[in-house]
C-alpha positions as CSV (number, residue, x, y, z in Angstrom):
1,M,-15.1,5.6,12.8
2,K,-14.9,2.5,10.7
3,Y,-11.7,0.5,10.6
4,L,-11.3,1.0,6.8
5,D,-11.7,4.7,7.2
6,F,-8.9,4.8,9.8
7,C,-6.7,2.7,7.6
8,L,-7.2,5.1,4.6
9,I,-6.4,8.1,6.8
10,L,-3.3,6.4,8.1
11,L,-2.3,5.4,4.6
12,Q,-2.7,9.0,3.5
13,A,-0.4,10.1,6.3
14,I,2.2,7.5,5.5
15,I,2.2,8.4,1.8
16,N,2.4,12.1,2.7
17,S,5.3,11.4,5.0
18,L,7.1,9.2,2.5
19,A,6.9,12.1,0.0
20,Q,8.5,14.5,2.6
21,V,11.4,12.1,3.3
22,V,12.1,11.4,-0.3
23,M,12.1,15.1,-1.2
24,K,14.4,15.8,1.8
25,K,16.8,13.2,0.5
26,G,16.7,15.0,-2.9
27,V,17.3,18.5,-1.6
28,N,20.2,17.3,0.5
29,M,21.9,16.6,-2.8
30,L,21.5,20.2,-4.1
31,D,23.8,23.1,-4.0
32,F,21.7,26.1,-3.2
33,K,24.7,28.5,-3.8
34,Q,24.6,27.9,-7.5
35,P,22.9,30.3,-9.9
36,L,19.1,30.2,-9.8
37,L,18.7,28.8,-13.3
38,L,21.1,25.9,-12.6
39,L,19.3,25.3,-9.3
40,C,16.0,25.1,-11.0
41,F,17.5,22.6,-13.5
42,S,18.9,20.6,-10.6
43,V,15.6,20.5,-8.9
44,A,13.7,19.5,-12.1
45,T,16.2,16.7,-12.8
46,N,16.6,15.3,-9.3
47,L,15.0,11.8,-9.3
48,Y,14.3,12.0,-5.5
49,I,12.4,15.3,-5.9
50,I,10.5,14.1,-8.9
51,C,9.5,10.9,-7.1
52,G,8.6,12.9,-4.0
53,V,6.3,15.2,-6.0
54,F,4.7,12.2,-7.7
55,I,4.1,10.6,-4.3
56,F,2.7,13.9,-3.0
57,V,0.2,13.8,-5.9
58,L,-0.9,10.3,-4.9
59,A,-1.4,11.6,-1.3
60,L,-3.4,14.5,-2.6
61,F,-5.9,12.3,-4.5
62,L,-6.4,10.1,-1.4
63,W,-6.8,13.3,0.7
64,L,-9.5,14.6,-1.7
65,Y,-11.3,11.3,-1.4
66,L,-11.1,11.4,2.4
67,L,-12.4,15.0,2.4
68,S,-15.4,13.8,0.4
69,Q,-16.2,11.3,3.1
70,H,-15.4,13.0,6.4
71,D,-15.8,16.4,8.2
72,L,-12.7,18.6,7.8
73,S,-12.8,19.4,11.5
74,F,-12.3,15.6,12.2
75,L,-10.0,14.7,9.3
76,Y,-7.4,17.5,9.5
77,P,-6.5,16.9,13.2
78,I,-6.2,13.2,12.5
79,S,-3.9,13.9,9.6
80,S,-1.4,15.3,12.0
81,L,-0.2,11.7,12.3
82,A,1.9,12.6,9.3
83,F,4.0,14.8,11.6
84,V,4.7,11.7,13.8
85,I,5.4,9.4,10.9
86,T,7.7,12.0,9.2
87,A,9.7,12.6,12.4
88,F,10.4,8.9,12.7
89,G,11.1,8.7,8.9
90,G,13.7,11.5,9.3
91,W,15.2,9.7,12.2
92,F,15.3,6.3,10.6
93,F,16.1,7.1,7.0
94,L,18.0,10.4,7.2
95,A,19.8,9.9,10.6
96,E,18.1,13.1,12.0
97,N,18.3,13.8,15.7
98,M,15.3,12.7,17.9
99,S,15.6,14.7,21.1
100,F,13.6,14.3,24.3
101,F,11.5,17.4,23.4
102,R,10.7,16.0,19.9
103,I,9.6,12.8,21.4
104,A,7.5,14.7,24.0
105,G,5.9,16.7,21.1
106,I,5.1,13.5,19.2
107,F,3.5,12.1,22.3
108,L,1.3,15.2,22.6
109,I,0.3,14.9,19.0
110,L,-0.7,11.2,19.5
111,M,-2.8,12.2,22.6
112,G,-4.5,14.9,20.5
113,V,-5.2,12.4,17.7
114,L,-6.6,9.9,20.2
115,C,-9.0,12.6,21.6
116,I,-10.2,13.5,18.1
117,A,-10.6,9.9,17.0
118,K,-12.8,9.3,20.1
119,S,-15.1,12.2,19.2
């Protein structure tokens, strides 16, 4: 795998993770006990959710480009780096818990990505 290809795959994972963290920040501000119509309006006008969706669209376009360049059986497992990045983003930006078992799971994901990257 070329260095630039790996950088693009990593960039896609980072953008995807950023979208998740931003949208999570937005949904934390919502009251899900309100009537459905008001909830839909709250979602549609929440700046964090709007930005998160926009960032997701950017990640989608990069993903589509990467799909045109690589085998899905290679690319999709490597994209699981987004799980790792998102977990650390939740911990760092949203003060979410990072237990021993989450860290162990992250380590296993990283080992799987390493195996796929070497193939």
